C-alpha positions, 0 to 999 in steps of 0.5 A: 149128577146122581142127585141133579138127575133125581130132581129132574126125575122129580120136577117132571112128575110134579108138572104131570101132577098139575096138568089139568083134565083137558089135556088127559087125552094129550098125556095118553097119545104121549105115554109111549114116549114117556115110557121110552123116555123113563127107561132112558132115564134109567139107562142113564142112572145106572151108567152115571152110578157105574161111572162114579164106582169107577171114578172112586174105589169103594164107592159104596163103602168110604164116606169121603174122598180126602187127599190131606191123611190117612187116617180119615174114617173115625166115624164110618160105618164098619160092616160086621163082615166083609169079603175082599177079592185078592185075585188080580193082585201084584207083589209090591215089591219083588223081595223076599225078605221080611225085616220087621213084622206087624204087630207090638214093637217098642211100646208101640204099634206097628201097623204094618210089615217091613219089606227089605228094599234098596234105593231106587228099587221098584214099587208097585200098586199090589191092585188096581185103584186110585191114588189118594194121597201122596204125601210126606212125614219126616217123622212117619212114614216119610214119603208115601203113597195110599192107593185105595182099591176096588176090592175095599182095601187101602195100601199105604207104601211107606219111606219111598226115595220118589213118588211116581204118582199123583193124587188122585190118578188111576193106577193098574196093579202092578203099576210103579208107584214109587221107588223104595228109599229110607226117608222118615222114621227109618233106621235102613232102606225098606218097604213099610208096607200097609193094608187098611180097611175103612181106616182099620189096619190088617196084619198085611202077612195074612193076605200077601206072603211076601217068601212066595211071592204070592197071597194066601187065598184068593179072599180075606175076609174082615170081621169087626172087632167084637162083632158077632160070631164068626161063621164057621168058628166053634170057638165064637172067637179065633179067626178063620185062617187060610193056606194055598197049598204050593208045590212041595207041600206036604200036610205035615210041612203045612202043619209045622209051618201054621202051627197045628197038628196034621189032625187038626188040619185034617179036621178043619178041612173034611180030609185024611192023611192020604189025601193028594193035595193039589197046588193051588188047593186053599187049606184052612188051618185055623 
């Protein structure tokens, strides 16, 4: 639609250039009308762009919309960094128990987290978005759903007993998208949950705090592997991570939980041991 609009404008310009001198008076008299039409065309074009952004989340980031598989972005242009807005989230399950963390597992990479759920438990969309894949892998995800979100993330929900959405369906954060199960390569009922950016997996625990049923911070910044020195990092290689203060937290509790010293926590945040923590306050801990 956008290309068609641009092509129409181009043809109109060429037609005007070909008009002879004898028609100059007519063109002059139509100038105000033409100016108004250009303004209308511009508004229409902007509306069309906005419509396509709504229909295809990640419009400016993702190179394609493919429904047949999870991993389709091998040749995507990856930005050096990208900040993902985590506000407006919904925890995909009410379960707080992690049964398997992100990372190496039995000589292969476990690219998500496993959360204990029972067969039939409701699984919900983590953010607003559009369903890209609804499929089944006997030796992998089992019955699974992939959703692309407005914030640039894609989330994957695996081992479902039933999918409740269809491909290309628009969903809201918190909307049921499946039921917990034990399908595919699974040894017990659980939700396999992945978070990806342009196909690159991110440890979900860096964004989602399942034990506390909350997000870790309001935003998460993804850095491309091997990209330039990360802003604010003194050694240029360690990852910047944050923690959001909750009821009952103290500096010593947060430091112990995140594996840092209270002194380091204070240095990173420009505070002292006497600083009063506020619920919802975001602290950097690495």
